[in-house]
C-alpha positions in Angstrom: -8.8 5.3 13.7 -7.9 8.5 15.5 -4.2 7.9 16.0 -1.2 7.3 13.9 -0.7 3.5 14.0 2.3 1.8 12.4 2.4 -1.7 11.0 4.6 -2.7 13.9 1.9 -2.0 16.4 1.2 -5.2 18.4 -2.6 -4.6 18.0 -2.3 -5.4 14.3 -0.5 -8.7 14.8 -3.1 -9.6 17.4 -6.0 -9.4 14.9 -7.2 -12.9 13.8 -7.5 -13.9 10.2 -10.7 -15.5 8.9 -9.3 -16.4 5.5 -12.1 -16.2 3.0 -10.3 -18.1 0.2 -10.8 -15.5 -2.4 -8.4 -16.0 -5.4 -5.6 -13.9 -6.5 -6.2 -12.5 -10.0 -4.0 -10.9 -12.5 -5.1 -7.2 -13.0 -3.6 -7.2 -16.5 -6.2 -9.7 -17.7 -9.1 -7.5 -16.6 -7.8 -4.5 -18.6 -9.7 -2.0 -16.6 -6.6 -0.5 -14.9 -3.4 1.0 -16.4 -0.5 -1.1 -15.2 3.0 0.4 -14.8 5.9 -2.0 -15.6 8.4 -0.6 -13.0 7.8 -3.5 -10.5 7.6 -6.2 -13.1 9.2 -9.5 -11.9 9.9 -12.8 -13.6 6.7 -14.5 -12.3 4.4 -11.5 -12.8 3.5 -11.7 -9.1 3.4 -7.9 -8.8 0.3 -7.7 -10.9 -1.9 -9.9 -8.7 -4.5 -8.9 -6.2 -7.4 -10.5 -4.4 -10.4 -10.4 -6.6 -12.5 -8.3 -4.3 -9.8 -5.6 -4.1 -9.5 -5.5 -7.9 -13.3 -5.0 -8.2 -13.2 -2.1 -5.7 -10.4 -0.5 -7.6 -12.4 -0.6 -10.8 -15.3 1.1 -9.0 -13.0 3.7 -7.5 -11.6 4.6 -10.9 -15.2 5.4 -12.0 -15.4 7.9 -9.2 -12.4 9.9 -10.2 -12.7 13.3 -12.0 -13.0 13.2 -15.8 -9.6 12.7 -17.5 -7.9 11.0 -14.5 -7.2 7.3 -14.1 -5.5 5.0 -11.6 -2.1 3.7 -12.4 -1.4 0.3 -10.8 2.2 -0.1 -9.7 2.4 -3.1 -7.4 0.0 -5.5 -5.7 0.9 -8.9 -4.4 4.4 -9.4 -3.0 5.6 -13.0 -2.1 6.4 -13.4 1.6 10.1 -14.0 0.8 10.4 -10.8 -1.2 8.6 -8.9 1.6 11.1 -10.1 4.1 13.9 -9.1 1.8 12.5 -5.6 1.5 12.0 -5.2 5.2 15.5 -6.5 6.2 17.2 -4.4 3.6 15.6 -1.2 4.7 16.1 -2.1 8.4 19.7 -2.7 7.6 20.1 0.8 6.1 18.5 2.3 9.2 20.7 0.3 11.5 23.8 1.4 9.7 22.9 5.0 10.1 21.6 4.6 13.7 23.7 1.9 15.5 22.5 3.1 18.9 18.8 2.3 18.2 17.2 -0.6 20.1 15.6 -3.5 18.1 12.2 -2.2 19.0 12.9 1.3 17.7 14.5 -0.1 14.6 11.4 -2.2 13.9 9.1 0.7 14.4 11.2 3.0 12.1 11.4 0.3 9.4 7.7 -0.2 9.5 7.0 3.4 8.5 8.1 2.3 5.0 8.0 -1.5 4.8 5.6 -3.7 6.7 7.0 -6.5 8.9 6.8 -9.6 6.7 4.6 -11.6 9.1 1.7 -9.1 8.8 2.3 -7.5 5.4 -0.8 -6.6 3.5 1.0 -7.0 0.1 1.8 -10.7 0.9 -1.9 -11.3 1.4 -2.8 -9.7 -2.0 -4.7 -7.2 0.0 -2.7 -4.1 -0.7 -1.9 -2.0 -3.8 0.6 0.8 -4.5 -0.8 3.2 -7.1 -1.0 6.8 -8.3 -3.0 8.9 -10.7 -2.4 9.6 -14.4 -3.9 11.9 -16.9 -5.8 10.6 -20.0 -2.5 10.6 -21.9 -0.7 8.6 -19.3 1.2 11.4 -17.6 1.7 10.9 -13.8 0.1 13.7 -11.8 1.9 15.7 -9.2 1.5 13.8 -5.9 4.2 15.6 -3.9 6.7 12.8 -4.0 7.5 9.9 -6.2 5.8 6.6 -5.4 7.9 4.7 -2.8 9.8 7.7 -1.6 11.3 7.0 1.8 10.6 9.2 4.9 14.3 10.1 4.8 14.4 11.0 1.1 11.2 13.0 1.2 11.7 14.6 4.6 8.3 13.2 5.6 6.4 14.4 2.5 5.6 10.8 1.7 3.1 10.9 4.6 -0.4 11.2 3.2 -1.3 14.3 5.1 2.1 16.0 4.9 1.7 19.8 5.1 4.9 20.5 3.1 3.5 19.5 -0.3 2.0 22.0 -2.8 -1.7 22.7 -3.4 -1.8 20.7 -6.6 -0.3 17.6 -5.0 -2.6 18.0 -2.1 -5.7 18.2 -4.3 -4.5 15.1 -6.3 -4.0 13.1 -3.1 -7.4 14.2 -1.9 -9.0 13.0 -5.2 -7.2 9.6 -4.9 -8.2 9.2 -1.3 -11.8 10.2 -1.8 -12.3 7.6 -4.6 -10.5 4.8 -2.7 -12.2 5.4 0.7 -15.5 5.5 -1.0 -15.1 1.8 -2.0 -13.9 0.7 1.4 -10.1 0.9 1.1 -7.9 2.3 3.9 -4.6 4.1 3.6 -1.3 3.6 5.4 -0.7 7.2 6.5 3.1 7.1 6.0 2.7 6.2 2.3 0.2 8.2 0.2 0.3 5.5 -2.5 -0.4 2.4 -0.3 -4.0 1.3 0.1 -5.5 -1.9 1.3 -8.7 -3.9 1.9 -9.4 -7.0 3.9 -6.0 -7.2 5.7 -5.2 -6.8 9.4 -4.4 -3.1 9.1 -7.8 -2.6 7.3 -9.5 -4.5 10.1 -7.9 -2.3 12.8 -8.8 0.8 10.9 -12.4 -0.1 10.3 -13.1 -1.9 13.6 -13.7 -5.3 11.9 -13.3 -8.2 14.2 -10.9 -10.1 11.8 -9.1 -9.8 8.6 -10.5 -11.5 5.4 -7.2 -12.0 3.7 -4.0 -13.5 5.2 -0.5 -14.0 3.7 -0.2 -16.7 1.0 2.0 -18.0 -1.7 1.1 -17.5 -5.4 0.4 -20.9 -6.8 
């Protein structure tokens, strides 16, 4: 994909879903990944991913430099929660930019939160993560996980030129490992990676997505 495509792009919504039926699994049961508690919810939904995505993350972790591990922060997000996130952020943008058209507002909101009808998180196909040292210390990635474009002045974008050399090297290490196992990044969020969803399908040229939105049963 040679251009910067946002989640709001109509081409993403147009991609068909050939749901493969793969289960959502709790990454905490596998024990291969360190799991951060900051997104913990009452149902534990945050810790679920499609099984194939979890397997790829375990492989990616093995490709990282010695002494560095993945830190899992959030995976599955119920559709209702995704809608809540999107509408809340869009409301913040609307309050600060009352002259924006609905189309511009949707595009701006989708830099940070996917529109709920196509959200990779709600398919169990996306993961937010970062890197930690052997003793659990989060590495310098240039911004905190989930920093907004406004808060970070664009430094949340994966290829931001305003971050320091250490953060750039750490983002490169994360990206090299995850792309090696087939994941794709959402370029406005260095921490967001996915596999099998519509955005992945557009990025890789696949004819359809493998995973569609679902409820956690």
